[in-house]
Phi, psi and omega in degrees: 000314185296333180261007181286144178286339178260157173288137179238125180236132175257115175260152173270181188300340182269357181088013180269140183285120178257335178213147180211144179265181183295324179293321177296320176297319176300314177304323180272351182058037184228182174267165182297321184296327185278344181264318183300138181084002181251153175285136182299329181298331182294338180274357181264144175302142189306321184293344183246004183291323176299321179298315176294323180295323178294322177294326182285333174289340174291335184300320180292324182281318189248350176090350180187170184193161183223148175218123181260147175056045180270135183263115171265149177252117180290167181298330179273010177088350178279152180267155173219134176273134179226155166256127182251141169228131181238148180224149177284139175244105178069168185209137175221117179055040178082356183251144178285133178284334180200168176229133179263120185239128175257130182238116179251127176301119185263359185301311183291322176299320177295322177294320181287328176294319180294321181295321183294320180295320178297321180299315180298319176298320182292325179291318178297314175302319180297315180296318180300313181303316182295321178294317179298314180300321178292326182286327180277337188301308186297309176301324178297315179299315180298318182298315179300320181290316184292323177294324177298316182293322176296320179290329174297316178298321181298318180295324176296316179298326179299318181293322180294325180294322178296318177296321180292327183296330179286341182266324183290132174248155172099160185291317183299320181292324179295316176302315181293321178296318182295321177293319179295326179292315178301315181294323175294324176297318178300313176301317184296316177296317174299321179294316181292324179295312180295321176298317176303315181291322177293325179292324179294316173304313179299311178299317179298314177302312178300322179291322177295322183290325176292320182295320181288339181270092191248006182287146179299327185292339183278068184266141177202179181281126188240128169266114189300315179300322179292324177291322173303313180293320179301311183298314178302319179296331183279344184236019180300330181295322179297330184272335185302132184079354182252314188207157169261156188253131174242124179250130177225085183267139175287137181280146173066027177298138175287158177283159172244156174264113183199177169277118181306319179302319184286321179294313179296328185288325181296311183292319180303306182300324179285327179288316178300319178297320182293322185294321184287335180283347183259134180295149177298137180179181181302135180298136182107338175289317173267151180230132168256121183250127175244127182223138178227141186210155168267119180241109183062236179257019186233150172264126177254132180236125177249131175242110186242147176226166184251034181282195186292337177082178182228145172275182183300325180293310186294325178294325180292335180251013189295339178260010176280152174305150177065028178243034176283166178305328178270359175075010179231159176085167183284340174058224189285347175294330177289317177299318184295319177296318177297318178296322177296322179297328175278005178074024183246197185218141180239126178237160177223138176232136183199153175214143178310130177074002186241005177083177181228144176237126175252133181240123177256131177246117182240131181281146174290342175050042176073016184283161178248132184281138172264122182305135180300329181293343178298331183268005179243026183283175183298154176303144180294141174294150183297130179229155172276117183240129171261119181257121186242119170203159183266354184254119183301322180297320185287319180298316181298317181295311183290330175295320180296326181283330186263340191288343178293326185240357180219159175271111193247132174245141180243159178217122179271094180098162184294324182292318176299319180298321180296325179296316184291318180293338180277343182301140187301323185275002184295127170208120180233137177282326180220147176242109179262122188224133171284140182282329187247101179229154186284330183265292175238116185273183183294328179291316180292322184291324175299318178292323177292320174299318183295331180278314189273321183226077182311130180103327181293333185293344179286344179274358184284140171244122184262141175250141178199160172296160184288344177232074179291173183281173188302324181293316179295315177306314179297320180296314180300326182285353181257342185246152184265001186298148175306146176217146177234114186257132180076209179282139179213165189261160170306322185295321178295318176294323178296325177298323180289320182294336182280344186299162181298000000 
């Protein structure tokens, strides 16, 4: 009894405690002398005594009973949740001579259950966020494209206005031109503002989709600085009123091969942890510093705060579960696990009153860097582009983005594309095609083109989710065509359209 992990109480026939072990005394927060000779029911909250009484009565009839989540009242008045199990000790004339009761502290179990429920909620929210992001993505992309086209039209009108100014004579004509010029300037300002807002929506949607996609198979080329900015953008609300942000990013960092969602999740958790570690106060008193550098063959990212800091004992347990600043959740243990899955290393440095720095070391894993200047190349020459996808919203979105610089024709699905490509006047410089479609997919269309119009299949640019099925993966391994997997930007698509 003395070495049992659960509290053990031996009751007589009247329910009075005759023996108790050390753990039982600890549960009640009392001395052994204070427990012995008292009725076990007296330690139970009044509202639950009848329930326990019924359970104890079952012991005589059935030999045992159980009671879950029963509230005991400690000697200091605090409550403790326990699970009780009772068994009969001896019998006289059909009545139990005594009852053996085991009491197990249910506090930790309930906390873990709540944590599991919260994890389930977060998983559900992640799925919902992915669906919402998918629904918003196409309109946001189209909005960016339409606004860009509107600004281009506005500039054309401005040039026409300048030509008209040289023709119009008289005071009335000059006033009318001045008013038209003012209106064009207003439209241009509104377009710039709306474009900025639409681009923020587009970027937030992309970041949400990356965050929701946490599977190991979704590997792609990841720019660490871009992931840092994405994570920062998702938790600016957490930082508002707490700290100012200082960024010191290394230039020309190589890309890494990893899951963008996992990398972003690491930085997001570290930034939120830093925000929670800093006391609420006027913005600017506390500082969050984000720093990235190349050290050897690894990229190092430091997330530093000016919070209260940790002593040696706290630093030693900082990666243990439930050690976040708010004392709940799996905290940095999740971050450490994510970093290990990425093949990296997570370190922490801290001192009381001096803040904390978490350093993430990520390996390049043999990736090849794309020079940043590649995306700042000259505008792509106008090309005739056939855009093939089975989702109307996506077709509409990408058409809006490309039509300002290319002549774009669209086809809803592979079968419709075959009809357009079979027309005598059909001539396209590039064919942008979704690989996974329900009727005729990109693989079938490629083979059909190779058979019917040899050479045309080499103009295809493939779009696909980052984790395509086995058939698509095998196909991509056999063909040299450009491909864009997962989320990509208009600049990246333009870069493919510029290719030979």
